[in-house]
C-alpha positions in Angstrom: 15.5 -1.1 10.9 18.8 -3.6 10.4 19.1 -7.1 9.6 22.3 -8.4 9.5 24.5 -5.5 8.6 22.6 -3.9 6.2 20.5 -0.7 7.0 17.2 0.1 5.9 15.2 3.1 6.1 17.0 6.4 7.2 15.2 8.1 9.9 15.1 11.9 10.7 14.1 13.3 14.2 13.4 16.5 12.5 10.4 15.5 10.3 8.1 13.2 12.4 5.1 13.3 9.5 7.6 11.6 7.0 8.2 8.0 8.8 5.2 6.3 8.3 6.3 4.0 6.1 10.0 4.5 5.4 11.2 1.6 5.3 8.9 0.5 2.5 9.9 3.9 0.4 13.6 2.7 0.8 14.8 1.4 -2.4 17.3 -1.1 -0.8 14.8 -2.7 0.9 12.5 -2.9 -1.6 15.1 -4.5 -3.6 16.2 -7.0 -0.8 12.2 -7.9 -0.5 11.4 -8.3 -4.1 14.6 -10.3 -4.8 13.3 -12.7 -1.6 16.9 -11.6 0.7 16.7 -15.1 3.2 17.6 -12.2 5.3 14.8 -10.2 5.4 12.1 -12.8 4.4 13.7 -14.9 7.8 13.7 -11.3 9.8 9.4 -10.3 8.8 8.4 -14.5 9.6 10.0 -13.4 13.3 8.3 -10.2 13.3 4.8 -11.7 12.1 5.2 -14.5 14.9 7.0 -13.3 18.3 4.4 -11.4 20.4 1.6 -11.4 22.3 -0.4 -9.7 20.1 -4.5 -11.5 20.3 -6.8 -11.2 17.6 -10.2 -8.9 17.7 -12.8 -10.8 15.5 -16.0 -8.9 17.0 -16.3 -6.3 14.3 -16.1 -6.3 10.3 -12.4 -6.9 9.9 -10.3 -8.5 12.2 -8.4 -6.0 14.7 -4.9 -6.7 16.4 -4.8 -6.3 20.0 -1.8 -5.9 22.3 -0.4 -3.9 25.6 2.5 -2.4 23.1 1.8 -0.6 20.1 5.3 -1.4 19.4 4.3 -5.1 18.9 1.5 -4.2 16.9 3.3 -1.8 14.3 5.7 -4.8 13.7 2.9 -7.2 13.0 1.4 -4.9 10.7 4.6 -3.9 9.5 5.3 -7.8 8.5 2.0 -8.1 7.2 2.7 -5.4 5.1 5.5 -7.1 3.5 3.8 -10.1 3.0 3.8 -12.7 5.9 0.2 -11.7 7.8 0.0 -13.0 10.9 -3.4 -14.6 11.0 -4.0 -17.0 14.3 -2.9 -18.1 17.7 -4.4 -21.4 18.4 -4.7 -22.8 22.0 -1.4 -24.5 21.9 0.2 -21.1 21.8 1.3 -21.5 18.2 1.1 -18.9 15.8 0.2 -19.3 12.5 1.2 -16.4 9.3 0.0 -16.3 5.8 2.5 -15.5 3.6 1.5 -13.8 0.5 5.0 -13.1 -1.0 6.6 -16.6 -1.5 9.9 -17.7 0.0 
C-alpha cells in the first residue's frame, strides 16, 4: 500500500501464505497508525467510505456484501485500522465509526 510517497508492507509473490495482514505487520505502518499520521488516516477513511458495499443484517453478525471481493477487503482492512463502515442511508450517505480517534 502506498500513501503519498510512503510504501507500507512488503509483497513477496513466492510466499502467498504470508500475505494476510502484511501491512498491519509493517512496523512503519504501525507507527504511522499509532501516531495517527494525517495522510494514513485520510487514506483509511477513503477505504471505509468509497465503495459499493451493502450490509446484510440477516444473520447474527452483520456481513458485508459486494460484487467485488477487493472492496470488501479494503473495507475490512480499514475496519481493522479503526474506521468501521457502519451503514449507508437512503440518500446514499455512508457512516463510519472511528474507533481510533483523529
